[in-house]
C-alpha positions as CSV (number, residue, x, y, z in Angstrom):
1,X,0.0,0.0,0.0
2,X,1.4,3.4,-1.0
3,X,1.8,6.2,1.6
4,X,-1.3,8.2,2.1
5,X,-0.8,12.0,1.5
6,X,-3.6,14.3,2.3
7,X,-3.7,18.1,2.3
8,X,-5.5,21.2,3.6
9,X,-5.7,24.0,1.1
10,X,-7.4,27.1,2.4
11,X,-7.6,30.5,0.6
12,X,-6.3,33.4,2.6
13,X,-9.2,35.7,1.7
14,X,-10.7,35.6,5.2
15,X,-10.4,34.0,8.6
16,X,-10.9,30.3,9.2
17,X,-14.0,29.2,11.0
18,X,-15.2,25.9,12.5
19,X,-16.2,24.5,9.1
20,X,-12.6,24.9,8.0
21,X,-11.4,23.2,11.2
22,X,-13.8,20.3,10.7
23,X,-12.3,19.7,7.2
24,X,-8.7,20.2,8.3
25,X,-9.1,17.7,11.1
26,X,-10.5,15.0,8.8
27,X,-7.6,15.4,6.4
28,X,-5.1,15.4,9.2
29,X,-6.5,12.4,10.9
30,X,-6.7,10.4,7.7
31,X,-3.0,10.9,7.1
32,X,-1.8,10.4,10.7
33,X,-3.8,7.3,11.4
34,X,-2.3,5.7,8.3
35,X,1.3,6.8,9.0
36,X,1.0,9.2,6.1
37,X,1.8,12.8,5.4
38,X,-0.4,15.9,5.9
39,X,0.4,18.9,3.7
40,X,-0.6,22.5,3.9
41,X,-1.1,24.5,0.7
42,X,-2.1,28.2,0.6
43,X,-4.4,28.9,-2.4
44,X,-3.5,32.5,-2.9
45,X,-4.3,33.0,-6.6
46,X,-6.8,35.7,-6.1
47,X,-4.6,38.9,-5.8
48,X,-7.5,41.1,-5.1
49,X,-8.7,39.3,-2.0
50,X,-5.6,37.6,-0.6
51,X,-4.3,39.1,2.6
52,X,-1.0,38.2,4.3
53,X,-2.5,38.6,7.7
54,X,-4.9,35.8,6.8
55,X,-2.0,33.5,5.9
56,X,-0.4,34.1,9.3
57,X,-3.8,33.4,10.9
58,X,-4.2,30.1,9.1
59,X,-0.8,28.9,10.5
60,X,-1.7,30.0,14.0
61,X,-5.2,28.4,13.8
62,X,-3.8,25.0,12.8
63,X,-1.2,25.1,15.5
64,X,-3.9,26.0,18.0
65,X,-5.9,23.0,16.9
66,X,-2.8,20.8,17.2
67,X,-2.6,20.1,13.5
68,X,1.0,20.1,12.5
69,X,1.9,19.7,8.8
70,X,4.7,18.0,6.9
71,X,7.3,19.8,4.8
72,X,7.2,23.4,3.7
73,X,4.0,25.3,3.2
74,X,3.3,25.5,-0.6
75,X,1.8,28.7,-2.0
76,X,0.1,28.8,-5.3
77,X,1.4,32.2,-6.1
78,X,4.8,30.6,-6.4
79,X,3.6,28.1,-9.0
80,X,2.1,30.2,-11.7
81,X,4.5,28.9,-14.3
82,X,3.1,25.4,-13.8
83,X,-0.4,26.5,-14.4
84,X,0.7,28.5,-17.5
85,X,2.4,25.5,-18.9
86,X,-0.8,23.4,-18.4
87,X,-3.0,26.0,-20.0
88,X,-0.6,26.3,-22.9
89,X,-0.9,22.6,-23.5
90,X,-4.6,22.9,-23.7
91,X,-4.3,25.8,-26.0
92,X,-2.1,23.8,-28.4
93,X,-4.7,21.0,-28.4
94,X,-7.4,23.6,-29.1
95,X,-9.4,22.6,-26.0
96,X,-9.8,26.2,-24.7
97,X,-10.9,29.5,-26.1
98,X,-11.0,33.1,-25.1
99,X,-14.2,34.6,-23.6
100,X,-14.9,38.3,-23.4
101,X,-18.3,38.0,-21.6
102,X,-18.9,39.6,-18.2
103,X,-20.6,37.8,-15.4
104,X,-23.6,40.2,-15.7
105,X,-23.9,39.3,-19.4
106,X,-23.9,35.6,-18.7
107,X,-26.4,35.9,-15.9
108,X,-28.7,38.0,-18.1
109,X,-28.6,35.5,-20.9
110,X,-32.0,33.8,-21.4
111,X,-30.1,30.9,-22.9
112,X,-28.1,30.2,-19.8
113,X,-29.4,27.1,-17.9
114,X,-28.1,26.4,-14.5
115,X,-25.6,23.7,-13.6
116,X,-25.2,22.4,-10.1
117,X,-24.5,25.9,-8.7
118,X,-24.1,28.6,-11.4
119,X,-25.5,29.5,-14.8
120,X,-24.0,27.4,-17.5
121,X,-22.1,29.5,-20.0
122,X,-24.2,29.7,-23.2
123,X,-21.1,29.6,-25.5
124,X,-21.4,33.1,-26.8
125,X,-17.6,33.4,-27.6
126,X,-17.0,29.8,-28.6
127,X,-17.3,30.4,-32.4
128,X,-16.1,34.0,-32.8
129,X,-14.3,34.5,-36.1
130,X,-10.5,33.9,-35.5
131,X,-9.5,37.3,-37.0
132,X,-12.1,39.1,-34.9
133,X,-11.0,37.2,-31.8
134,X,-7.4,38.1,-32.3
135,X,-8.4,41.8,-32.7
136,X,-10.5,41.8,-29.5
137,X,-7.7,40.1,-27.5
138,X,-5.5,43.2,-28.1
139,X,-8.1,45.6,-26.6
140,X,-10.4,43.7,-24.3
141,X,-9.9,41.7,-21.1
142,X,-10.7,38.0,-21.5
143,X,-10.8,34.6,-19.7
144,X,-9.9,31.2,-21.1
145,X,-12.7,28.7,-21.1
146,X,-12.5,25.0,-21.7
147,X,-14.4,23.8,-24.8
148,X,-16.3,21.1,-22.9
149,X,-17.7,19.3,-25.9
150,X,-14.2,18.9,-27.5
151,X,-12.6,18.0,-24.2
152,X,-15.1,15.3,-23.2
153,X,-15.0,13.8,-26.7
154,X,-11.2,13.4,-26.3
155,X,-11.4,11.9,-22.7
156,X,-14.0,9.2,-22.2
157,X,-15.1,7.4,-20.1
158,X,-14.1,9.1,-16.8
159,X,-14.6,7.7,-13.4
160,X,-13.4,8.5,-9.8
161,X,-13.9,7.0,-6.4
162,X,-15.5,8.7,-3.4
163,X,-15.4,7.4,0.1
164,X,-19.2,7.9,0.5
165,X,-20.6,7.7,-3.0
166,X,-18.4,4.9,-4.3
167,X,-17.6,4.7,-8.0
168,X,-18.7,7.9,-9.7
169,X,-19.0,8.4,-13.5
170,X,-17.8,11.9,-14.2
171,X,-20.2,14.2,-16.2
172,X,-18.3,17.5,-16.4
173,X,-20.5,18.7,-19.2
174,X,-23.1,19.6,-16.6
175,X,-20.9,22.5,-15.7
176,X,-20.5,23.8,-19.2
177,X,-17.5,25.6,-20.6
178,X,-15.9,26.5,-17.2
179,X,-13.2,29.2,-16.8
180,X,-9.6,27.9,-16.5
181,X,-7.9,31.3,-16.4
182,X,-9.7,34.4,-15.3
183,X,-9.6,38.0,-16.4
184,X,-8.4,39.1,-12.9
185,X,-6.2,36.1,-12.0
186,X,-3.8,33.9,-14.0
187,X,-5.6,30.7,-13.2
188,X,-8.8,29.4,-11.9
189,X,-9.4,27.1,-8.9
190,X,-10.2,24.1,-11.1
191,X,-6.9,24.1,-13.0
192,X,-4.7,25.1,-10.1
193,X,-6.0,22.5,-7.6
194,X,-5.7,19.8,-10.2
195,X,-2.1,20.6,-11.0
196,X,-1.1,21.0,-7.4
197,X,-2.6,17.8,-6.1
198,X,-0.8,15.9,-8.7
199,X,2.5,17.7,-8.3
200,X,2.4,17.2,-4.5
201,X,1.6,13.5,-4.8
202,X,-1.7,13.9,-3.0
203,X,-3.3,10.4,-2.8
204,X,-6.5,11.4,-0.9
205,X,-8.4,14.6,-1.2
206,X,-10.5,15.4,1.8
207,X,-12.9,18.3,1.3
208,X,-16.5,19.4,1.8
209,X,-19.4,18.0,-0.2
210,X,-20.0,21.4,-1.6
211,X,-17.1,20.7,-3.9
212,X,-18.4,17.3,-5.2
213,X,-19.6,18.9,-8.4
214,X,-16.2,20.4,-9.0
215,X,-14.6,17.0,-8.9
216,X,-16.2,16.1,-12.2
217,X,-14.3,18.9,-13.8
218,X,-11.1,18.0,-12.0
219,X,-11.4,14.4,-13.2
220,X,-11.6,15.7,-16.8
221,X,-8.5,17.9,-16.4
222,X,-6.6,15.0,-14.9
223,X,-7.4,12.9,-18.0
224,X,-6.5,15.7,-20.5
225,X,-3.2,16.5,-18.7
226,X,-2.2,12.9,-18.0
227,X,-2.3,13.3,-14.2
228,X,-3.2,10.7,-11.6
229,X,-6.6,10.6,-9.9
230,X,-6.6,10.6,-6.1
231,X,-9.3,9.1,-3.9
232,X,-11.9,11.5,-2.7
233,X,-13.5,12.0,0.7
234,X,-16.3,14.5,0.5
235,X,-17.6,15.1,4.0
236,X,-20.7,16.8,5.3
237,X,-20.6,20.5,6.0
238,X,-21.1,22.2,9.4
239,X,-24.3,24.2,9.3
240,X,-25.2,27.3,11.3
241,X,-28.4,27.7,13.3
242,X,-30.2,29.0,10.1
243,X,-29.4,25.7,8.3
244,X,-26.9,27.4,6.0
245,X,-23.3,26.2,5.7
246,X,-20.9,28.1,7.8
247,X,-19.5,31.3,6.2
248,X,-17.9,34.3,7.7
249,X,-20.3,36.6,5.9
250,X,-23.1,35.0,7.8
251,X,-21.6,35.5,11.2
252,X,-19.7,32.2,11.6
253,X,-17.3,32.6,14.5
254,X,-13.7,32.8,13.3
255,X,-11.1,30.5,14.9
256,X,-9.0,33.6,15.7
257,X,-11.9,35.0,17.7
258,X,-12.2,31.7,19.7
259,X,-8.4,31.8,20.3
260,X,-8.6,35.4,21.5
261,X,-11.4,34.4,23.9
262,X,-9.1,31.8,25.5
263,X,-10.9,28.7,24.0
264,X,-9.0,25.4,24.1
265,X,-8.2,24.5,20.5
266,X,-7.1,21.0,21.3
267,X,-10.4,20.4,23.2
268,X,-12.5,21.8,20.3
269,X,-10.6,19.6,17.8
270,X,-11.3,16.5,19.9
271,X,-15.0,17.3,20.2
272,X,-15.2,17.7,16.5
273,X,-13.6,14.3,16.1
274,X,-16.1,12.8,18.4
275,X,-19.0,14.3,16.5
276,X,-19.7,16.9,19.2
277,X,-20.6,20.0,17.4
278,X,-20.4,23.3,19.3
279,X,-23.7,24.7,20.5
280,X,-25.7,26.4,17.8
281,X,-24.2,24.4,14.9
282,X,-24.9,21.1,13.2
283,X,-23.4,18.7,10.7
284,X,-25.0,18.4,7.3
285,X,-26.0,15.2,5.7
286,X,-23.3,12.9,4.4
């Protein structure tokens, strides 16, 4: 049996809360109980929202919870060349195209059905005349979208394994032509996380069930780029009293606040392991 390598990969765009702790503990325990390795990756690819104080807070929160990591902390901002190379490969294979549409234009499109979470891109820019496309690229901001029809035709069938759901047949076309490189950032979450998990040798991805749909896209990218497919462990989310998943914008208590109040991080971590959820919160369905 190969060594189990799990990871926790938060974005430093805000403070961690109990939901993050719940996920980090699961990833940590999976590695430690199997004599494996637990990695920490900072997903700081959003230059407009990333804050260094949040990076420092993440490190302090994990130490407070008793979750030590192995090796150096990896930051996505140091790996942009890897994402650019992967995107270039997809460009050469003509599996991506430039998109000039704004979010408002996509949302307003009557022809935009919804995927699992967001409106599916209606393909407005997919068939722009090449000459006109080249002209617009010199004067307008644009994103790179995957040509889902071409990509799925090249990579079939696609399966992956989830601890709870078992064998899953990937259907990435449900999400439409998703963005792989944004107008305001050099790479999207989908492409960066796929590249990083493979480069770091991650064997088991532990994350919330809210990212289950994204895994269909990641499985496709793995096939297109010749990358290994880890095992997935999508866990239930912690919910607030209102039944919504924990989010700072909805008043979820930050771990930093609990630390400042003198709460015992080790005790909170142990309670979460035992299924004891702090008062006022609950675990979603698996």
